[in-house]
C-alpha positions as CSV (number, residue, x, y, z in Angstrom):
1,X,104.9,164.3,-65.8
2,X,101.9,162.3,-64.6
3,X,100.3,162.4,-68.0
4,X,103.5,161.0,-69.6
5,X,103.5,158.1,-67.1
6,X,99.8,157.4,-67.6
7,X,100.3,157.4,-71.4
8,X,103.4,155.1,-71.1
9,X,101.4,152.7,-68.8
10,X,98.5,152.6,-71.3
11,X,101.0,151.9,-74.1
12,X,102.6,149.1,-72.1
13,X,99.2,147.5,-71.4
14,X,98.3,147.8,-75.1
15,X,101.7,146.4,-76.1
16,X,101.2,143.4,-73.7
17,X,97.7,142.8,-75.0
18,X,98.9,142.9,-78.6
19,X,101.8,140.5,-77.8
20,X,99.3,138.0,-76.2
21,X,97.0,138.3,-79.1
22,X,99.8,137.7,-81.5
23,X,100.9,134.6,-79.6
24,X,97.3,133.3,-79.5
25,X,96.9,133.8,-83.2
26,X,100.2,132.1,-84.0
27,X,99.3,129.2,-81.7
28,X,95.9,128.9,-83.5
29,X,97.6,128.9,-86.9
30,X,99.9,126.1,-85.7
31,X,96.9,124.0,-84.6
32,X,97.7,124.1,-80.9
33,X,94.0,124.8,-80.1
34,X,92.4,122.2,-82.4
35,X,91.3,120.2,-79.4
36,X,88.9,123.0,-78.4
37,X,87.1,122.9,-81.7
38,X,86.1,119.2,-81.3
39,X,86.3,116.5,-83.9
40,X,85.2,117.1,-87.5
41,X,82.6,114.9,-89.1
42,X,85.3,113.2,-91.1
43,X,87.2,112.3,-88.0
44,X,84.0,111.0,-86.3
45,X,83.2,108.8,-89.3
46,X,86.8,107.4,-89.4
47,X,86.6,106.5,-85.7
48,X,83.2,104.8,-86.2
49,X,84.6,102.9,-89.2
50,X,87.6,101.7,-87.1
51,X,85.4,100.7,-84.2
52,X,83.1,98.7,-86.6
53,X,86.2,97.0,-88.1
54,X,87.5,96.0,-84.6
55,X,84.1,94.6,-83.6
56,X,83.9,92.6,-86.8
57,X,87.4,91.2,-86.3
58,X,86.5,90.3,-82.7
59,X,83.4,88.5,-83.9
60,X,85.3,86.6,-86.5
61,X,87.9,85.5,-83.9
62,X,85.1,84.4,-81.6
63,X,83.5,82.3,-84.3
64,X,86.8,80.7,-85.2
65,X,87.3,79.9,-81.5
66,X,83.9,78.1,-81.3
67,X,85.2,75.0,-83.1
68,X,88.3,74.7,-80.9
69,X,88.5,72.7,-77.7
70,X,87.1,74.3,-74.5
71,X,89.5,76.6,-72.7
72,X,88.3,78.8,-69.7
73,X,90.8,81.3,-68.1
74,X,90.0,81.5,-64.4
75,X,89.9,85.0,-62.8
76,X,88.7,84.0,-59.3
77,X,87.1,81.3,-57.2
78,X,84.6,81.3,-54.4
79,X,83.3,78.8,-51.9
80,X,79.5,79.3,-51.6
81,X,77.4,77.3,-49.2
82,X,74.7,75.2,-50.8
83,X,76.4,75.4,-54.2
84,X,80.1,74.5,-53.6
85,X,83.0,75.8,-55.5
86,X,82.3,78.5,-58.0
87,X,84.9,79.6,-60.5
88,X,84.7,82.9,-62.4
89,X,86.4,83.3,-65.8
90,X,86.1,83.9,-69.5
91,X,85.5,81.3,-72.1
92,X,88.4,81.8,-74.5
93,X,87.6,79.0,-76.9
94,X,85.1,76.1,-77.4
95,X,81.7,75.9,-75.8
96,X,81.2,75.3,-72.0
97,X,78.2,73.1,-71.3
98,X,76.5,71.8,-68.2
99,X,77.6,68.2,-67.4
100,X,81.0,68.5,-69.2
101,X,83.9,66.6,-67.6
102,X,86.7,69.1,-67.2
103,X,90.3,69.1,-66.1
104,X,92.1,72.0,-64.3
105,X,95.6,73.0,-65.4
106,X,98.2,73.0,-63.9
107,X,96.9,70.9,-61.0
108,X,95.4,68.2,-63.1
109,X,92.2,67.9,-61.0
110,X,89.1,66.7,-62.7
111,X,85.5,67.6,-62.1
112,X,82.1,68.3,-63.7
113,X,80.4,71.6,-64.6
114,X,77.2,71.7,-62.6
115,X,75.8,75.2,-63.4
116,X,76.7,78.1,-65.6
117,X,75.7,81.7,-65.0
118,X,76.3,85.0,-66.8
119,X,74.9,88.4,-65.8
120,X,72.7,86.7,-63.2
121,X,71.1,84.4,-65.8
122,X,71.4,80.6,-65.8
123,X,72.7,79.3,-69.1
124,X,72.9,75.8,-70.6
125,X,76.1,76.6,-72.5
126,X,78.5,79.5,-72.9
127,X,80.2,80.6,-76.1
128,X,83.7,82.1,-76.5
129,X,84.1,85.7,-75.2
130,X,81.5,85.2,-72.5
131,X,82.4,85.9,-68.9
132,X,80.8,83.3,-66.7
133,X,80.6,82.0,-63.2
134,X,80.2,78.2,-63.0
135,X,80.1,75.6,-60.2
136,X,82.3,72.6,-60.4
137,X,81.9,69.4,-58.4
138,X,84.9,67.2,-57.5
139,X,87.5,70.0,-57.2
140,X,88.8,71.7,-54.1
141,X,89.6,75.4,-53.8
142,X,93.3,74.5,-53.3
143,X,93.3,72.8,-56.8
144,X,92.0,75.8,-58.7
145,X,92.8,79.5,-58.6
146,X,93.5,82.7,-60.5
147,X,95.3,82.0,-63.7
148,X,94.3,78.3,-63.9
149,X,92.9,77.0,-67.1
150,X,89.9,74.8,-67.3
151,X,89.8,72.4,-70.3
152,X,87.6,69.6,-71.5
153,X,88.6,66.2,-70.3
154,X,89.6,63.9,-73.2
């Protein structure tokens, strides 16, 4: 009697094992485990091509935006002793230069760009796509804030 139960138990174990193997083989045929194999060389090349195209399109857009009027989207502002009001933002179009007269929208306040800095380096001008910090004279912190737009004064 014991031998029959042992044989039956071994049979059940083998049957469960075979069922699991069958499910795994079927899943593999359906492509459910493709993520374990990694990307093929063809997929890697396609991704690299797409990334290159995106970068080229971005560069074209930045070059097109160079000729347009200055527009800086403000992300934050700080009051720094010895320097004054410092605004941080990204140049969306045009070229920001030291000494430019600018207007802040929507408040309408006017001022002058005194210094420009990007990545802890002082710059004379900043092109589109550059994230910069710049000090402005003639503007209070209440007149400029997150979401404000700095444009060239005409």
